[in-house]
C-alpha positions in Angstrom: 0.0 0.0 0.0 2.8 2.4 0.9 4.6 1.7 -2.4 1.4 2.5 -4.2 1.4 6.0 -2.7 5.1 6.4 -3.4 4.9 5.4 -7.0 6.4 7.6 -9.6 3.9 9.9 -11.2 3.6 9.3 -15.0 4.7 12.3 -17.1 2.1 14.6 -18.4 1.1 14.3 -22.0 2.5 16.8 -24.4 -0.3 18.3 -26.4 -1.1 21.6 -28.1 -1.6 23.4 -24.7 1.9 22.3 -23.6 3.5 23.5 -26.8 1.6 26.8 -26.5 2.8 27.3 -23.0 6.4 26.7 -24.0 6.1 29.1 -26.9 4.6 31.7 -24.7 7.4 31.4 -22.1 9.9 32.5 -24.8 8.0 35.8 -25.3 8.4 39.0 -23.4 6.0 39.9 -20.6 3.3 37.7 -19.0 3.1 34.3 -20.8 -0.6 33.8 -20.0 -1.6 37.2 -21.2 0.3 36.6 -24.5 -1.6 33.3 -24.9 -5.0 35.0 -24.2 -4.2 37.8 -26.7 -3.2 35.4 -29.5 -6.1 33.1 -28.8 -8.6 36.0 -28.9 -7.2 37.3 -32.2 -7.3 33.8 -33.8 -10.9 33.2 -32.7 -12.1 36.5 -34.2 -10.0 36.0 -37.3 -11.6 32.5 -37.8 -15.0 34.0 -37.2 -14.5 36.6 -40.0 -12.9 34.1 -42.4 -15.3 31.2 -42.0 -18.4 31.8 -39.9 -19.9 35.2 -40.8 -22.8 33.9 -42.8 -23.5 30.9 -40.6 -27.0 31.2 -39.1 -25.8 29.8 -35.7 -23.1 32.4 -35.5 -25.5 35.3 -36.1 -28.0 33.8 -33.8 -25.5 33.7 -30.9 -24.4 37.3 -31.6 -28.0 38.5 -31.7 -28.7 36.8 -28.4 -25.8 38.7 -26.8 -26.3 41.8 -29.0 -22.7 41.8 -30.1 -19.5 41.8 -28.2 -18.1 44.0 -25.4 -16.4 47.3 -26.5 -12.9 45.9 -26.5 -13.7 42.8 -28.7 -16.0 44.9 -31.0 -13.1 47.2 -32.0 -10.6 44.3 -32.1 -12.9 42.6 -34.6 -12.9 45.8 -36.7 -9.1 46.1 -36.5 -8.6 42.5 -37.6 -10.7 42.8 -40.7 -9.8 46.4 -41.7 -6.1 46.2 -41.0 -5.2 42.5 -41.5 -7.7 41.4 -44.1 -8.0 44.7 -45.9 -11.9 44.6 -46.0 -15.0 45.4 -44.0 -17.5 43.0 -45.5 -17.7 40.6 -42.6 -18.2 43.3 -39.9 -20.7 45.0 -42.2 -22.8 41.8 -42.4 -22.6 41.2 -38.7 -23.4 44.8 -37.7 -26.4 45.0 -40.0 -27.8 41.9 -38.3 -27.2 43.4 -34.8 -28.8 46.7 -35.8 -32.0 45.0 -36.9 -32.0 42.9 -33.7 -31.7 46.0 -31.5 -34.6 47.7 -33.5 -36.7 44.6 -33.0 -36.1 44.6 -29.2 -37.0 48.3 -29.1 -40.3 47.7 -30.9 -41.0 44.8 -28.5 -40.3 46.9 -25.5 -37.4 44.7 -24.4 -34.2 45.8 -22.6 -31.2 45.9 -24.9 -28.3 45.0 -22.5 -25.7 45.6 -25.2 -22.2 44.5 -24.2 -23.3 42.8 -21.0 -22.8 39.3 -22.3 -19.8 38.8 -24.6 -19.1 35.4 -26.1 -15.4 36.2 -26.5 -15.1 37.2 -22.9 -16.6 33.8 -21.9 -14.1 32.1 -24.2 -11.2 34.0 -22.7 -12.2 32.9 -19.2 -12.4 29.3 -20.2 -9.0 29.5 -22.0 -7.6 31.3 -18.9 -8.7 28.5 -16.7 -7.2 25.9 -19.0 -3.8 27.6 -19.3 -3.5 28.3 -15.6 -4.4 24.8 -14.5 -2.0 23.2 -17.1 0.8 25.6 -16.1 0.5 24.6 -12.5 0.4 20.9 -13.4 3.5 21.2 -15.6 5.4 23.1 -12.9 4.8 20.1 -10.6 7.0 18.1 -13.0 10.7 18.6 -11.9 12.1 18.2 -15.3 9.7 20.6 -17.0 10.0 23.1 -14.1 13.8 23.0 -14.3 13.7 23.9 -18.0 10.9 26.4 -18.1 10.6 27.7 -14.5 13.5 30.3 -14.8 11.8 31.8 -17.9 8.4 32.1 -16.1 7.0 35.7 -16.1 3.4 36.5 -15.0 1.4 39.7 -14.5 0.1 40.5 -11.1 -3.4 39.1 -11.6 -2.2 35.8 -13.0 0.6 35.5 -10.4 -1.9 36.0 -7.6 -4.4 33.5 -9.1 -1.7 30.9 -9.8 -0.5 31.1 -6.2 -4.0 30.0 -5.0 -3.7 26.8 -7.1 0.0 26.1 -6.4 1.3 23.8 -3.7 4.8 22.9 -2.5 7.7 23.5 -4.9 5.4 25.3 -7.4 4.8 28.1 -4.8 8.6 28.6 -4.6 8.8 28.9 -8.4 6.0 31.4 -8.6 7.5 33.4 -5.7 10.9 33.6 -7.5 9.1 34.7 -10.8 7.1 37.3 -8.9 10.2 38.7 -7.3 11.9 38.9 -10.7 9.0 40.8 -12.2 8.9 43.2 -9.2 12.6 43.9 -9.7 12.0 44.6 -13.4 9.2 47.0 -12.5 11.2 48.8 -9.9 14.1 49.2 -12.3 11.8 50.7 -15.0 10.5 53.2 -12.5 13.9 54.3 -11.4 15.3 54.6 -14.9 12.2 56.0 -16.7 13.0 59.0 -18.9 10.6 61.1 -21.1 12.0 59.4 -24.2 11.1 55.9 -23.1 8.5 56.8 -20.5 5.5 55.7 -22.5 7.0 52.3 -23.2 7.8 51.8 -19.6 4.3 52.9 -18.6 2.7 50.4 -21.0 4.8 47.6 -19.5 3.9 48.5 -15.9 0.2 48.7 -16.9 0.3 45.4 -18.6 1.8 43.8 -15.5 -0.8 45.6 -13.3 -4.0 45.0 -15.2 -3.2 41.9 -17.1 -4.8 41.1 -20.5 -7.3 43.7 -21.7 -9.1 43.2 -25.0 -8.7 46.5 -26.8 -7.8 47.9 -30.2 -6.1 51.0 -31.5 -8.9 51.3 -34.1 -11.4 52.3 -31.4 -12.6 55.8 -31.6 -11.2 57.7 -28.7 -13.4 60.8 -29.2 -17.2 60.6 -28.7 -19.2 60.8 -32.0 -22.9 61.1 -32.3 -24.4 60.0 -28.9 -25.2 63.1 -26.8 -24.6 61.2 -23.5 -21.1 60.1 -24.8 -20.3 63.7 -25.5 -21.6 64.7 -22.0 -19.3 62.0 -20.4 -16.3 63.4 -22.3 -17.1 66.9 -20.9 -17.4 65.4 -17.4 -14.1 63.6 -17.8 -12.4 67.0 -18.6 -13.9 68.4 -15.4 -12.9 65.3 -13.3 -9.3 65.7 -14.6 -9.0 69.0 -12.6 -9.8 67.3 -9.3 -7.0 67.2 -6.8 -5.1 63.9 -6.7 -4.2 62.7 -3.2 -1.9 59.9 -2.2 -4.8 57.6 -1.2 -6.5 57.8 -4.6 -6.5 54.4 -6.6 -4.6 54.1 -9.8 -6.2 55.1 -13.1 -7.2 52.8 -15.9 -5.3 52.7 -19.2 -7.3 55.4 -20.8 -7.3 57.9 -17.9 -3.6 57.4 -17.1 -2.6 60.3 -19.4 -4.8 62.6 -17.3 -3.0 61.6 -14.1 0.4 61.8 -15.9 -0.2 65.4 -16.8 -1.1 66.2 -13.1 1.5 64.2 -11.1 4.2 63.3 -13.7 5.3 60.0 -15.1 7.6 59.0 -12.2 4.9 59.5 -9.6 2.3 57.6 -11.7 4.7 54.7 -12.1 5.3 54.7 -8.3 1.6 54.6 -7.6 1.2 51.6 -9.8 3.9 49.8 -7.9 2.5 50.9 -4.5 -1.0 49.6 -5.5 0.3 46.1 -6.4 -0.7 44.8 -3.0 -4.3 45.7 -3.7 -4.6 43.0 -6.3 -5.5 39.9 -4.3 -7.7 36.8 -5.0 -11.2 36.7 -3.8 -13.1 33.4 -3.3 -16.5 33.3 -5.2 -18.9 30.5 -4.3 -19.4 28.2 -7.2 -23.1 27.6 -6.4 -25.4 26.7 -3.5 -23.9 24.8 -0.6 -24.9 21.1 -0.9 -24.9 18.9 2.3 -23.3 16.0 0.5 -20.4 18.1 -0.8 -18.6 19.1 2.4 -15.4 20.2 0.5 -17.2 22.2 -2.3 -14.4 24.5 -3.5 -14.9 28.2 -4.2 -13.8 29.8 -7.4 -10.9 32.3 -7.0 -11.2 35.5 -8.9 -9.0 38.6 -9.2 -10.5 42.0 -9.2 -8.4 45.0 -10.2 -9.0 48.2 -8.2 -11.4 50.5 -10.0 -10.3 53.7 -11.7 -11.4 56.8 -9.8 -12.4 58.6 -12.9 -14.4 55.7 -14.2 -16.1 55.3 -10.9 -17.1 58.9 -10.8 -18.5 58.8 -14.3 -20.5 55.7 -13.4 -22.1 57.5 -10.5 -23.0 60.5 -12.7 -24.6 58.5 -15.5 -28.2 58.4 -14.0 -28.0 62.2 -13.6 -26.9 62.6 -17.2 -29.8 60.4 -18.3 -32.2 62.6 -16.4 -30.7 65.8 -17.8 -31.2 64.3 -21.3 -35.0 64.6 -20.8 -34.9 68.0 -19.2 -33.2 69.4 -22.4 -36.1 68.1 -24.6 -39.0 70.6 -24.1 -41.8 70.4 -24.9 -41.9 66.6 -24.8 -44.9 66.5 -27.1 -42.7 67.7 -29.9 -39.6 65.6 -29.2 -37.2 65.3 -32.2 -34.3 63.0 -31.5 -31.7 64.5 -33.9 -28.9 62.3 -32.7 -28.9 58.5 -32.2 -28.0 57.2 -28.8 -25.5 54.4 -28.3 -27.1 51.2 -27.1 -25.2 51.3 -23.7 -26.8 54.7 -22.9 -30.2 54.0 -24.5 -31.2 51.7 -21.7 -30.3 54.3 -19.1 -32.3 57.0 -21.0 -35.3 54.8 -21.4 -35.3 54.0 -17.6 -35.2 57.7 -16.8 -38.1 58.6 -19.1 -40.7 60.9 -17.4 -43.7 59.0 -18.7 -44.7 56.1 -20.9 -45.5 58.3 -23.9 -42.0 59.8 -24.0 -40.5 56.3 -23.6 -42.6 54.9 -26.5 -41.6 57.9 -28.7 -37.9 57.4 -28.0 -38.1 53.7 -28.7 -39.9 54.3 -32.0 -37.4 57.0 -33.1 -34.3 55.1 -32.2 -35.6 51.9 -33.8 -36.2 53.9 -37.0 -32.6 55.2 -36.9 -31.2 51.7 -36.3 -33.0 50.4 -39.3 -31.7 53.3 -41.4 -28.2 52.4 -40.3 -28.8 48.7 -41.1 -29.9 49.7 -44.6 -26.7 51.7 -45.1 -24.7 48.6 -43.9 -26.6 46.4 -46.4 -25.8 48.9 -49.2 -22.1 48.9 -48.2 -22.1 45.1 -48.3 -23.8 45.1 -51.7 -21.1 47.3 -53.1 -18.5 44.9 -51.9 -19.9 42.3 -54.3 -17.8 41.7 -57.4 -20.7 42.6 -59.7 -21.1 46.0 -58.1 -17.4 46.8 -57.5 -17.4 49.8 -59.9 -20.1 51.7 -58.1 -18.7 54.6 -56.1 -19.0 54.6 -52.3 -21.0 57.3 -50.7 -21.9 58.1 -47.0 -22.3 54.4 -46.3 -18.5 54.0 -46.3 -18.4 55.0 -42.7 -21.5 53.1 -41.6 -19.5 50.2 -40.1 -17.7 52.7 -37.8 -20.9 54.3 -36.8 -22.4 50.9 -36.0 -19.3 50.0 -33.9 -19.7 53.2 -32.0 -23.4 52.5 -31.5 -22.7 49.0 -30.2 -19.8 49.9 -27.9 -20.4 53.6 -27.0 -17.6 55.8 -25.9 -16.3 54.0 -22.8 -14.5 56.2 -20.3 -11.6 53.8 -19.7 -10.9 50.4 -21.2 -12.6 47.6 -19.4 -10.3 45.2 -17.5 -10.8 41.5 -17.8 -12.0 39.9 -14.5 -9.5 37.0 -14.4 -11.0 33.9 -12.9 -10.3 30.2 -12.8 -13.1 28.0 -14.0 
């Protein structure tokens, strides 16, 4: 019996996950973030290449009403920059615009961006990579070869430490100390010439993987509440910054940099590293026959103070939207609202008549945008390639803004296991 417990553990099978981990460990920065970023881009690239016209794909997207803001603009970047086209996103966005109009006509809540299929895929992939990494580190041979190359961001390091036992904890502790030394060295040697590169590295280590794209519109476009949030952000940027304030998100970091300087901003990111800790989330109701039912560890990044202030002011902005429309019997909605703000404005409507009028007007504008997207898709056909492009050329960008809105701060991925 004792010899059975002391038997040598069989080596782990080497599969595609193993080779992916080894490839990621040869890259710079966090290995798991690199895997998540590449897995997300491959998933969206395959969607655009193979599955745009599949009914099941469009049905799933209509059920979620698209992706979150980060994955929406990443989808646009992949097709426009890498594929040199916008036919796929045009077809998908037209379907989503018609679905949003249908929900408005039916009196349903939109809930755009609240349920993202790619975010769910990222969480499942994150759980797989984390568990396999810990399993491989328990193998002395694999750990001796790849352990010294291990580099993890703060969220992934904290989450892996929850799953680790024995010698794996030592390996993770050494890797965490090496990353902390690299961050401290960057802070002490940061200069204006390479400051932005150092800031991006520290933010990547602090926030972990964040799905985002350089193609996203940084300035608010048509939605009046998006423009109001941009004005509020400029006002919040003048607030005094004390030492106890949390660190800003990626988008609002330049505002803090102008106020306190690059060195102080980097120092605050390092000082706030202790705030990133795992939190146990129950996996479900406690069952009496499962006495050791485990909880699911999750990592929550401290919220950005500017994003938190804007979130508190959104109900007031929605109420002010109706106060500017007088008289309400002659409401003329000249600008379309983004879908994320449309639910807030509908909830703040003064009466049922105003709510019905807004639903009818916004549904009409969404159908007009869907018609422009259909026209753009038609002109991408080979038989109509010689027809000149008109205002519909920018319809895909307007649809992306309508789906995602102008988000004050890039949303951070809540990293969880399982």
